C-alpha positions in Angstrom: -5.3 16.6 7.0 -3.1 19.6 6.8 0.2 19.1 4.9 1.8 21.9 7.0 1.5 20.1 10.3 4.2 17.7 11.4 3.3 14.3 12.8 4.0 15.6 16.3 1.6 18.5 15.8 -1.1 16.2 14.5 -0.6 13.9 17.5 -1.0 16.9 19.8 -4.2 17.9 18.0 -5.6 14.4 18.6 -4.6 14.6 22.3 -6.3 17.9 22.6 -9.5 16.7 20.9 -9.7 13.7 23.2 -9.2 15.9 26.3 -11.8 18.4 25.1 -14.4 15.7 24.4 -13.7 14.1 27.8 -14.2 17.5 29.5 -17.4 18.4 27.6 -19.2 15.0 27.4 -17.6 13.1 30.2 -17.1 10.1 27.9 -14.2 9.1 25.7 -14.6 10.2 22.0 -15.0 8.0 19.0 -12.6 8.4 16.1 -15.4 10.0 14.2 -15.9 12.6 16.9 -12.1 13.3 17.0 -12.1 13.8 13.2 -15.0 16.2 13.5 -13.3 18.2 16.3 -10.0 18.7 14.5 -11.3 18.8 11.0 -9.3 15.9 9.6 -10.7 13.1 7.4 -11.7 9.9 9.3 -9.1 7.9 7.4 -6.3 10.3 8.5 -7.5 10.2 12.1 -7.5 6.4 12.0 -4.0 6.4 10.6 -2.7 8.8 13.3 -4.6 6.9 16.1 -3.0 3.6 15.0 0.5 5.2 14.9 -0.1 6.7 18.4 -1.4 3.3 19.7 1.8 1.7 18.5 3.7 4.2 20.6 1.4 3.6 23.6 0.1 7.1 23.7 -3.5 6.2 23.1 -5.7 3.1 23.4 -8.5 2.2 21.0 -11.3 0.4 22.7 -14.0 -1.5 20.8 -17.3 -2.1 22.5 -21.0 -2.4 22.1 -21.3 1.4 21.5 -18.5 1.6 18.9 -14.9 2.4 19.1 -13.5 4.8 21.7 -10.2 6.6 22.1 -8.5 6.8 25.5 -5.3 8.6 26.4 -2.8 6.2 27.9 0.5 8.0 28.2 0.4 11.4 26.5 4.2 11.8 27.0 4.8 9.2 24.4 3.6 11.7 21.8 7.0 13.4 22.3 8.5 10.4 20.4 6.8 11.7 17.3 8.8 15.0 17.4 11.2 15.2 14.6 9.6 12.4 12.6 7.9 13.5 9.5 4.6 12.1 8.2 4.7 10.0 5.1 5.0 11.9 1.8 1.9 13.8 0.9 -0.3 12.9 -1.9 1.4 15.2 -4.3 4.8 13.4 -3.9 3.1 10.0 -4.2 1.3 11.1 -7.4 4.5 12.5 -8.9 6.4 9.2 -8.1 3.5 7.2 -9.6 3.5 9.3 -12.8 7.3 8.9 -13.1 7.0 5.1 -12.8 4.2 5.1 -15.3 6.2 7.2 -17.8 9.1 4.8 -17.4 6.8 1.8 -18.1 5.3 3.5 -21.1 8.8 4.2 -22.4 9.8 0.6 -22.0 6.6 -0.6 -23.7 7.1 1.8 -26.6 10.7 0.6 -27.0 9.5 -3.1 -27.1 7.1 -2.3 -30.0 9.6 -0.3 -32.0 11.1 -1.8 -35.1 14.6 -1.6 -33.8 13.9 -3.7 -30.6 16.1 -6.8 -30.3 15.4 -9.5 -27.7 18.1 -12.2 -27.8 15.9 -14.7 -26.0 13.1 -14.2 -28.4 15.4 -14.4 -31.4 16.9 -17.7 -30.2 13.4 -19.1 -29.7 12.5 -18.0 -33.3 15.6 -19.7 -34.6 14.9 -22.9 -32.7 11.3 -23.0 -34.0 12.5 -22.4 -37.6 15.0 -25.3 -37.3 12.3 -27.6 -36.0 9.8 -26.6 -38.7 12.5 -27.1 -41.4 13.3 -30.6 -40.1 10.3 -32.3 -38.4 12.5 -35.1 -37.2 14.0 -32.7 -34.6 10.6 -32.4 -32.9 10.4 -34.2 -29.6 7.4 -36.4 -29.5 5.9 -36.6 -26.1 4.0 -39.7 -25.0 0.4 -39.3 -24.4 -0.4 -40.8 -20.9 -3.7 -42.1 -22.3 -1.9 -44.3 -24.8 -0.5 -46.6 -22.2 -4.0 -46.9 -20.5 -5.8 -48.0 -23.8 -2.9 -50.0 -25.3 -3.9 -53.4 -26.4 -2.0 -56.2 -24.7 
């Protein structure tokens, strides 16, 4: 899918591909045929078709001979004008890399010698106190003891 085309222009390309296939073959095209006509990946075409179907511009029909694309109300494509497609793969990769760098920084900070976690320190102090004085340990009852207790 071309990054230079807006969502509106991509919708118009799909509309043109459907009309061209209808004119040539006298049958509605499949999503694969639309993808082949306009040179987009099948995934991109499916994404655009579902977005256009939500608007009511196209209808996707499933039948014995596969999926077919029909134009319902081509004027609905005008609603796509001014809307941008989701960020391209480059922006998504950059955002992912930034998030990973932040996670790596936090992980490195946790393993540094200067890291201090108050919750962890209080747990250590509590454990040290219980080990120093075993009478502070809470003894839990074993549920099996009651079952096998002699009466």
